N, C-alpha and C positions, 0 to 999 in steps of 0.2 A: 970700043965701048967699054965703059969702066964696069968692073964687076961689084955690085951693090949687095950681095948676098953673103959677103964676108962678117961684116961686123954685127949683123942681126942676133946670132945665138949668144952674144954676149951681152945684149941689152935685154933679152928675155930673162936670162940668169939673173941679171940685176933685179929687174923686177920682181922675180920672185924671191930673191933674197930679202928685198925691203919687204916684202908682204910676210915672209915667215918672221923678220924680226919685229914687225908691228904686232903679230898675232902673239908671238911671245910676250911682248911687253903687255900686251892686254891681258893675256892670262895670267902673268905674274901680278899685275895690278888687281885683277879680280881675286886672284888667291889671297893676296895681301888684305883686300877689302873683306873677304870671307873670313880670314884669320881674325881681322880686327872686331868684326862683327861677333864672331865666336867668342872671342875674348870678352867683349862688352857684354854678352849674354851671359857667359859664364860669371863674370865679377857681378852682373846684376843679381843673378839668381844666389851666388855666394852670399852677397851683402846684404841682399834686400829681399829676393824672392824666397829663399829658404827660411827667413824669418817671419813671413806672412804667409798666411791661407785665406783664400776668399772664395765667395760663391755668390751668384746671382739669384739662386733660389731662396731669397729672402723676401719677408711681405712685413708689412706694417700693421700691428695689432693695437687693440685697445681693450680694456676692461668695460665694457660698455654695461650700463645700468638699465635694468628692464623696469619701466613704470607700469604698475597694474592698481586697478581699482581695488581699494581694501574694504568698499562698502558698496552696495548696489544702489542704482537710481539713475534718473535720467541726466545727462549733460545739458547743463545749461549756460555754461560758458567755456570756450576753448580759445583762449588768445595767442597760443602758438602753433606753428606748422612745421613741416618737413623743412630742413635746413637751417632753422632759426637758431642762432647762438642763445644758450641761456645759462644763467649762473644759478649757482646752490642756493635753494630757497624761494625761487622765482615760481609763481602760479603758473601751472600748465593747464590746469582744467579744473572746473568747479560741478560738482554733483548738487542735485536739488537739496538743500539742506533742511526743508520743512519738516519732514517726518522726523528726522533726527531731532531737531529742535524742540519737537513734541515728546520725544522720549527723554530728553533731558529734562523736561518739565515734569513729566510724569515721575521720572526717578527721584527728583529732588523733592515732590511732594510724598512719596513713599519713605523718603529717608525721614522727613519730619514726623510723619506718622509713626514710624518705629522709635524713633526718641520718645514721643509722647506715650507710648506704649510702655516702654522700659520705665519711663518716670511713674507710670501707673503700678508697675510691678514693685517699685520702690514703696510708694504708698501703701499698697496693698500689704507689703511685708511689715511695716509699722502698725497698721490694723490688726494684722494677724497676729504680731507680738502681743497686743493689749488684749486681744481675745484670748490668746493662749495663756496669758497672765490671770484673766479672769475666771478660765475653766480651771486652773489651779487653785483659785480661791474658792471655787464652787465645791473643789474636794474638800478643802477644810472645813467649810459650813456644813457639808453633808456629814462629815466624821462628827462635827460636834452635835448635830442633831441625832445621830447614831448613839453618842454616849448619853444624849438626855434621854432617848428612847429605852436605852438600857437600864437607865436608873429608875424611870417610870415602870419599867417591868419589874425589876427588882423590889420596888416599894409596892407595886401590885401584889406580887408573889408574897411577900411578908404579910399584907393586909389580908389576904385569902387565907392563908395558914392560921394567922390569929383568929379569924372568924370561925374557920372550921372548928378549931378548939373550943371556941366559945359556944358553937353550934350545939356541940355534944352535951354541954350542960344545961342548954335551954336558954343561955342568955342572949343568944342572936338568934332572930327570925330567920327563916328560910329565905324570905326577900332579901335580906341583906346580904346574905350568904351568896345568893344568886348574882346580885348587884356586884359583889366583889370578885366572883368568877368571870363575870363580863369584863369589869376592869382590868383583870389580869389577862383575858385572851385580847382585848384590845391594844393593851401595852406591848405583847407579844407581836402582835399583827404591825404596829408601829416600829418595832424593832427590825423587824423583817423589810418593811417599806424603807427604812432609813439606811439599812445596807444596801439596798437595792440603788437608792439614791447615791452613796458611795460609789458603786461600782459604775454607776450611769456618768458620775462626775469624773471619775477617772478616764472612762472611755471618750467623754468628750474632750477632756483634756489631750489624751493622745491622738485624737483625731486633729484637733486644733494644731498640735505640734507636727504632726505629719503634712497637713496643709501648709503651715509655715516652711518646714523643708523643702516642699515641694516648689513653694514660690521664691526660696532662697537661691535653688538651683538656677534659675532664670536670670539671677543678678549677682550670683556669687563671683566673686574676685573680680570685678570688672564695674567700671562707671557707666553712665548713659554712653558716652562716646566710644567706650571699649567693649560693650555688650555686642554679642556675636549677632543678634538682629539688626542692629543699627550698622555693624562693620559690612554685613551682607547687603544692606540698602545703599551704604556709602559706595561700596565696590560696583553695585549696579549704576549709580550716578556717575561715577568715574568711566564706567565702560561707555555710557550713554555720551557723555562729555568727549571721550576719545572719539567715537563714531561720528560726532559732529564735526569735530577738527579734520577727521579723514575726508569729509565732503569737498575740502580744498585740498587739491593734489598739487605738491611743490616738487620742484626739481630736487633729486637727492645729490646731484654732483653738477658740476658745471661742464658744458660741451655742446654737441650740435645735436639738434632733434632729427630722427630716422625714424622711419616706418610707423609715421603717424596714422592711426586707425581709428579716430573718434571723430564725430560730427555733432553739433548742437542738436539737441532733442533726442540724440540716441541713447537708449537704456542699455547701462552696461551692469553686468551680474559682479559680485565681489572675486577677486581673482583675476579677471580679464585683462591682458595685456593692450595697454592703450598706446604706447610709444617706447622708443628707445632712445636713450641719451649716451652719445659717443664722446667719451673725454679725450678730445685729441690733444689736450695740453698734456697728457700723461700717456702719450702712445708711446709704444715700444716696437721692438722687431723681434721677430722670430725667423732666425735663419737656419736653413737646414745644410749642414755641412755633411762631407762624406766621413765614413767612419774612419779612414786613414788620416783624414784631418785632425781628428779630435785629440790625437796626443799633444799637438802644438797649442791647444786651447786651453787656458785656464780661467776659474773665476776671477774677474777684476782686469783681464786682458783687454787693452785700449782697441777699440774699433773704428775704422773710418768707413762711412756708408755714403753713398750717392744715391739719388732718385731718380727715375725718369720723367718725373714731373718737373723738377729744376734742372735736370743735366748735370754733366760732371763739373760745372763751376760752383754749384753749391755742395759742400762737403758737410756731413753731419758726423759729430762725434760720440761714441758710446762706451759702454762699458759691458763686459759679459757679466751677467749676474745669475745666469743658472745655465744648467746643461740637463734635459730632459732624461728622464729615468729609461727611456727606450726609444727606439727608432720608431718611424711613423706606422710601418707596417705591423709593429707588435701590437699597436691599439687599434688596427684596422678593426672593422665591424667583422669581417671576414679574413682572420689571419692566413697569412701564406702556409702552405701544406707543403714542407720540404722533406718529409719522410716518404719519398718517391723514388723511382728508378730513374725517371727523366728529371733530374736535379741540375739547374745552372746556377752558378753563384751569380749573386746581384749585389753590387756594392750598396750598402744600405747609408740612409741619412739619418741624423739624429738632430732634432730642434734644438737651437742654443738661444737663449733668452738674452737680448741686447737692450740696456736702457740708453736712452738719449738724453742730450743735453736740454733742460727745459728752455733756455735762453735761445738756443737755436730754433727749438720746435716753435717758440713764439714769433721769432723772425720769419721763418718759413714753414707754415704750417702743414701736416701731413694728413692723410685720409686713412682710415681702415682699408686694408687689402691691398694698398698701392706696393708695387713690386720695389724692391731695393737691391742694390749691390753693396755687400759687406766684405771688407778687407780686415782680418784680425791679425794684431801684431803677435807673433808665436813667442810664448814664453818658454 
């Protein structure tokens, strides 16, 4: 019977050698693959990765416009609602304008009244000028009467003196002397009265001149349209007309309506927020980069962004327009207190403002608050 156990050890060793060779081959291949991947990763980092910084802590923002009521009143029309697209100047709501139209009519009437009042001041000034001239003429007339009264007094005194001399010789009777004395006293009284009339005329002229000066103050240096009273009335009319125009509330910017908070018939006070307009066509991104990434970011750096809404197939392109003046924690309501014994360093993030291409925004609109992934080409 032949011995079959002889060649078996040789077969087992051969199988083991084959397995070892295959294992070495696969290990070699794996090592080569790992080396290739390492080289590719190194080259990617060297050529691309080291020249870019990225973050997924980025969100779409927009400078929203708050629409408020500038005058009070009930809402009579509200043609737009939430999510509606509006353009700048479009009517958003109308407040009942009746009261404000009445205010305009009243202010216009007060303006006309003020203009007529000022014209009355001007007419009064002309009349007072004539009155002042008349009072000045009265002074001259009074002075002339005073001169005449003094002349009569002098003549009466001479006549009295002559009659007294003649009365001593008996050529003039006592009655004639008495008459002469009476005439002298009458002439003297006339002089006193004439002096008083002159003083009165001067006082009247001074009073007339003062009244005219007081009237001139109201119209001095300005015509009817430039008079302060007319200017005040015109300002009231302008304010009333402005309030009337404010009853029609228009969109200050183009965008989407959000937070619409009014209904027809609702009475709104001045200053109440009615709605918000989000100008999505001018949206931008605030990306929060780590502080260690900021050294590679400069104003004007190119940025490539993607949004979860459209996925990675849609790329947005933008520019870095600004870097915030501090980290988010620096402006927190309750800032971090690092002056403690149990302090742990936390890498801070700083907001970076990124502007977007308007054409890309028009083709793929974004909404405020959407998350983005931003990759900045390092400078």
